[in-house]
N, C-alpha and C positions, 0 to 999 in steps of 0.2 A: 191926849188921845188914850183910850183904853186899848193898849196893844194886845192884851190877852183876848179881848172880845173881837178885835179886828181879825186876828190870826185864826180864831175859832171859826168865824164866818167865812174867811177865805178858804180854809181847808174844807169846810162843808161844801163850798162851791166846787173845789177841785175834785171832790168825790163825784159830784154830778157830771163833771167834765171828763171823768175817767183818766185823771192824771196817773202816771206810771206808779206812783207810790200809794195809790188808793185801790189798786186792782186786787181783789181777793185771790188767794192761792187756789189753783184748780184742784179738783178731786184727786187727780193722779199724784200730785205732790204730797197730799195728805196720806195717801196709800203708801207711798214710798217712805214717808217719815215713820209710819207705823211699823214698817218693815226694817227700820234702822238706817235707811238711806236718805239723808237730808243734808242740806247746807244752807247757810244764811249769810247775808251781807250786812255789814255795818256801814259800808261805803258803797259808791255806785256800782263797781264792777267786780271787785275782788271778794272771794269767799273767806269767811272767818275760819282759821285753822280749827279742825275738830278738837285738837288737844287743848284749845282754850276753854272748852266745855268739860264738865265732868264726864268720865267715860260712860257712866250710866245715868240717864236723866230721870228715871222712875222716882217719883216723889220729890225731886228737886224743886224747891220753891223759887220761881223766876218772876221778876218784875220786868215787863217790857215797857220801858220808860219813854214816853212821848213816841210811841211805836205802834199807833193804830194803823188800820188799813187792811187788815185781814191777811197779813203775810207772815210776819215772824211769830206772832203769838200762837196762831193755830198750828203752825209747823212744830213748834216746841211742845205744844200740848199733845199733838199726835205722836211725838217721840217719847211721851211718857211724863213730861214735867207737869208740875202744878203751877199753872200760869195765871198771872194777873196782868192785864193790859191797861196801861194808864195813859190817857191822852186828853188833850184840850178840846178835841173836836168830837162831838157826838156822832157825826156822820162817819168819821173814821172808825170809831168804836163799833158803829153799826156794821161795818164790814167784817170785823172780827166776830161779832155775834152771828152774822149771816153764815160764815163758814162753820162756826161751832154748831149751829142748829142743823145745817146741811149735812155735817159729817158726824154728828153725835159726840162732839167733844165737850169736855168739862173745862170751861174757860170763864174767868171773871173779867169784867170790864169796869173801869172806874174813870169818871171824867174829872179832870183837874189840871192844875198848873204844874209843870215839871219842876219848878223851883219850890213847890210847897207840897210835901208828902205827908202832911199832918194827919191824914186819914189812916196812916199805917204806923203801927207801934215800932219801937226800936227793935233791931235785929229780926225783922219779919221775913227776910229773903236770903236765899243762898247765893243768888246770882242776879245781877241787873244787866239787861240787854238794852243799850241806849244808842240807837243808830244816829246818823248825822241829822239831828233835829234841833240841837241847841243853838243853831244859827238863827232860830226864830225866837230865842229868849233874850230879853234886854240885858240881863245880868246872869251869868252862868255860875258864879261862885256859890250861890245858894243851891244850885242843882247838885254840885259835887258834895256839899255839906250834907244835904238831905239824903243823897245816895249812900254816903258813908254811914249815916245814922240808921237807916232801915236795913242795911246789910248785917248779917250775923258776923261775928269774928271769924276770920278765915274765908269770908265770902269774896266773890269776884265781881268786878265792874268791867264790862266790855262796852267800849264807847267808840262811836264814830265822830270824827272831828273834821271840820272844814278849815283848811289852812287859810289864814287871813289874806294871803297874797291874791286869792281869787277876787277880793273886793277892791284892790287898788286900781284896777283898770276901768276905763270908760266903756260901758256896755254898748253904747251906740257904735263906737268905733269898731268893736269886735263884730257886731252883727252886720253892720252896713259895709265896712271896708276891710274886714278881716285883719284889723290892726290892733296891736296891744299898745294902748296909750295910757300911761300912768296918770291918774287923776286924783285918787282919793287917799287920805291918810287913814291909818289904822290906830285905834279901833274905829270901825265903820258902823254907820247906822243909816238906813234908808231915810229916816225922818230928818236927819241933819245934813246929809251929804248930797242929796239929790236936789235938782232944781224944782220949783213948784210944779212945773208941767210934768216932769218925770215922776215926782212923788204922787201926783194925782193919778197917773197911769197905774202905778203900783197899787195904790189904794183900791182901784177898781178891779184889779185882776189877780193880785198876788198877796201872800202873807208878807208882812214886814220882816226884813232880814237884818242881821247884825254880823259884822266881821270881828270876832273876838280875838284878842291877842293870844299868842301861844303861851305867854306867861299865865293867862287866865285858864287856857284850855288844858295845858299840861301841868304847869306849876300849881294851878288851882286844885287839881286832883291831889297832888302831893300835900298841899297846904291843908286840905281837908282831912288828911291822915292816911291816904292810900300809898301803897308801895307800887310804883309803876314798874312792871316787869317785862312787858313786851310791846313793841310798836311796829306797825307795818304801814306802808304808803300805798295809795291808790289814786286813780284818775277818774275823771268824768267819762271819758271815752275818746276814741281817736278823732271824732268829728269836733271835739272841743279844742279851740285854738290854744288856750293856755296849756292844755294837757300835751300838746306837741313838744313842749319844752320842760314841763315840770309836773310831777305828781302833786296834786293839791288837796288830797284828802289823807287823813291818818286814821288808823284804828289802833286802839290801845287796850291792853289787858292790865288791870290794876287789882291789887289784893288788899283787903282790910286785914291788918295784922291780927293774929290770934289773941294777943294780949296788949 
């Protein structure tokens, strides 16, 4: 199966269905960002600390990696950054273009695979903003390597990560009986861990998902050359059964060494 193609088409559908991650930022948020009042999330509920960003964004070259949907990119552009949004879904990129045209923002959009940034030269960006989206990539080690390559020395990678513990439980038991029943081994993949009936449902309604090990998520960043300097945890929300017991998302700040 062409996973990249399937996930592209799935996210295109989610835009039409107005999924929460596809809703363009409203005009008032852009106005606030222009006035210096803004915040962003790499994970579902917690805001990224402002001191993880440069104090002044004017002229800072930012790559919003697998970050379409008309939310993060336009906000950073309104705050003064030179923003490029890179995403697999043209419909998601269309949401960024919509906000840019509506608000008169200078914003570039590029369609492509998060694991292949070959359209960008080495050291093209000062900062990469990569929300919780690599759970839709089959292999994330190339994502970290490419992020390292296109960042300038001293640049910053801000990444959202899904803890693989989210993938070990039986989804039906959670939804139907509010029970946490351990079922799957990690690393996880919809294509290999679900029954044919379950997989068929996913293929009709959702992007294919992958539960990557923390070794690949955190160790992969360091193996690519990054220095991991800060980490925070987050949860899906209080109505999420797993989140009653454990925060299952991470946000990381990593630096590319100057030399």
